[in-house]
C-alpha positions, 0 to 999 in steps of 0.5 A, spaced: 500 500 500 502 506 498 503 512 503 497 516 500 493 509 501 495 509 508 494 516 509 487 515 506 485 509 511 488 512 517 483 518 516 477 514 514 477 508 519 478 513 525 472 517 523 468 512 521 469 508 528 467 515 531 461 515 528 459 508 529 461 508 536 457 514 537 451 511 534 451 505 538 452 508 544 446 512 543 442 506 541 445 503 548 443 509 552 436 507 550 436 500 553 439 503 559 434 509 560 428 505 559 431 499 563 432 504 569 425 507 568 421 500 568 425 497 574 430 492 570 437 492 573 443 495 569 449 491 571 454 495 566 454 500 561 460 499 557 464 504 552 467 499 547 467 492 548 471 487 552 477 486 555 476 492 560 481 497 560 478 501 566 472 502 570 470 510 569 465 510 575 459 506 578 452 508 582 448 504 586 447 498 581 451 500 575 458 500 573 461 504 567 467 501 564 471 503 558 473 497 554 479 496 549 475 494 543 473 501 540 467 498 536 461 500 539 458 499 546 453 495 550 449 495 556 449 488 561 442 487 564 441 482 570 437 476 567 439 478 559 444 472 558 442 467 564 437 465 569 436 470 575 432 469 581 433 477 582 425 480 581 428 486 577 432 481 572 430 482 565 427 475 564 423 476 570 420 483 568 413 483 565 413 482 557 411 489 556 417 492 560 421 487 556 419 489 549 420 496 551 427 495 553 428 492 547 425 497 542 428 503 546 435 502 542 431 502 535 427 508 538 433 512 540 437 511 533 431 514 529 431 520 534 438 521 532 437 520 525 432 525 525 436 530 529 442 529 525 438 530 518 435 536 522 442 539 523 443 538 516 437 541 514 437 547 518 445 549 519 446 547 511 440 547 508 443 543 502 440 544 495 442 540 489 443 544 483 444 540 476 450 542 472 449 541 464 455 537 462 453 536 455 447 538 451 444 533 446 443 536 438 436 537 436 434 536 443 429 540 447 435 543 451 438 546 445 432 549 442 431 553 449 438 555 449 441 551 454 448 551 454 454 547 457 456 550 464 448 552 466 446 550 473 439 548 473 436 552 479 428 550 479 423 547 475 416 550 475 419 553 482 421 547 485 427 545 488 430 539 491 434 538 497 440 533 498 435 530 503 430 528 497 434 521 498 435 517 491 439 513 488 444 519 487 443 526 488 440 528 481 435 522 482 429 527 484 431 532 479 431 526 473 424 523 476 421 530 476 423 531 469 421 524 467 414 525 470 413 532 466 415 529 459 411 531 454 409 538 458 412 545 457 415 547 464 419 553 466 426 552 468 430 557 472 438 557 470 444 560 472 450 561 467 457 560 469 457 567 472 451 566 476 447 570 472 440 567 472 435 567 466 428 564 465 426 559 459 420 555 457 422 548 455 417 543 451 420 536 454 419 531 449 417 524 451 423 519 452 424 513 447 430 508 445 432 513 440 432 520 444 433 518 452 431 523 457 426 528 457 430 535 457 436 532 452 442 533 457 447 530 461 448 533 468 453 533 474 451 537 480 453 542 485 450 544 492 448 551 494 447 553 501 441 557 503 438 560 510 434 554 513 429 555 518 427 550 524 420 548 522 422 547 515 428 543 517 424 539 522 419 537 516 425 535 512 429 531 517 422 527 518 421 526 511 428 524 510 429 519 515 423 516 512 426 516 505 432 513 508 428 507 512 425 506 505 432 505 502 435 501 507 428 496 507 429 496 499 437 494 500 435 489 505 430 485 500 436 486 495 441 483 499 436 477 501 435 476 493 442 476 492 444 471 497 438 466 495 440 467 487 447 469 486 451 469 492 458 469 488 456 477 486 455 482 491 449 486 491 449 493 487 449 499 491 450 495 498 456 496 502 459 493 508 464 496 513 470 497 508 465 500 503 463 505 508 470 507 510 472 508 503 466 513 502 468 516 509 475 517 506 472 520 500 468 525 504 473 527 508 477 530 502 471 534 500 469 542 501 463 540 504 465 534 509 462 536 515 455 537 512 456 530 508 459 526 514 453 529 518 448 526 513 452 520 513 451 519 520 444 520 520 443 515 514 447 510 518 443 511 524 436 510 520 440 504 518 442 501 525 434 502 527 431 498 521 436 493 521 436 492 529 428 491 529 429 485 524 426 479 527 433 475 527 437 474 533 441 476 536 438 483 534 433 486 538 428 484 533 430 477 534 430 478 542 423 481 541 421 475 537 424 470 542 420 473 548 414 473 545 414 466 543 416 464 550 411 468 553 406 464 548 408 457 550 409 459 558 417 459 558 420 462 563 428 464 564 433 464 560 434 457 557 436 453 551 432 457 546 435 464 547 442 461 547 441 457 541 438 462 537 443 467 539 449 463 537 446 461 530 444 468 529 451 471 531 455 466 527 450 468 521 451 475 522 459 474 522 458 470 516 454 476 512 459 481 514 465 477 512 461 476 505 459 483 504 466 485 506 469 481 501 466 484 495 467 491 499 475 489 498 474 487 491 471 494 489 476 498 493 482 495 489 479 496 482 
């Protein structure tokens, strides 16, 4: 590996760890708070994973620790992993309390996603502005006098934020142009000097010979305008919902890929190595602070949705086991939890290794 490569990964990995550890600790804080509120005994709140580096402090029942492996954090509850006679153990708590403790982490990640995207929308309010790279001859764009280097500001007064998630930042613009195919629209454009003008364009209906309603290829840039908290809150909630939808689609794509073609990685889905590579690229951008906040918000939504899946040892899997046990009158922590957690953990590690293999292949290309 070259010096540049070492420096690239030397910056990317610590920043990604900082983001992930923060999001995991927020998740575990949800478990901690609700456990305390419902009377479940919390034995330990750990930053990082064992082995233990030092004890940071303790209160009347909880030990707070710093651990050597900087890959997240954990909350250790009485009666979560073994039988306990303690009336305040998780296994002896009423089912509603158990379920609340389990879903609290997911809820906290959703709140974190909304808050992170709220910060992006309020502080930066990033608008995606397509920049015309080429104009197709005999296209609606050429007829309207659109030139290379022009920046598209709005379509019939509509702009698009970076929080209008899609396959790429231009997806929302392209989708709107396609939806208006065959219609006349009013575009506001800015030339390379920043001077704005308004043009009317009769969009064509795309076909195999003439793809694209406008007839241009586009890059993009960001513009920043003053945000306000009301609009920012709405954008953050909408953005979190859209991010969850993208994650849900990705989960379906992964399942389909594993079932039909496990020898090839799913398109558009990344594991830790791929995300670290993205972080490294983002760090080199002028918009790095905003882009990293945006990435953290998306990752938080990702953690929320993935953790609620009914797959042990994820929170959703634990919820499913708790419900099954209550239906069949099973008490305590027995072979069911141990077996499902071990099998689930093994499959989860295999999946991470599988997706990381394709991340490494793509990183080397």
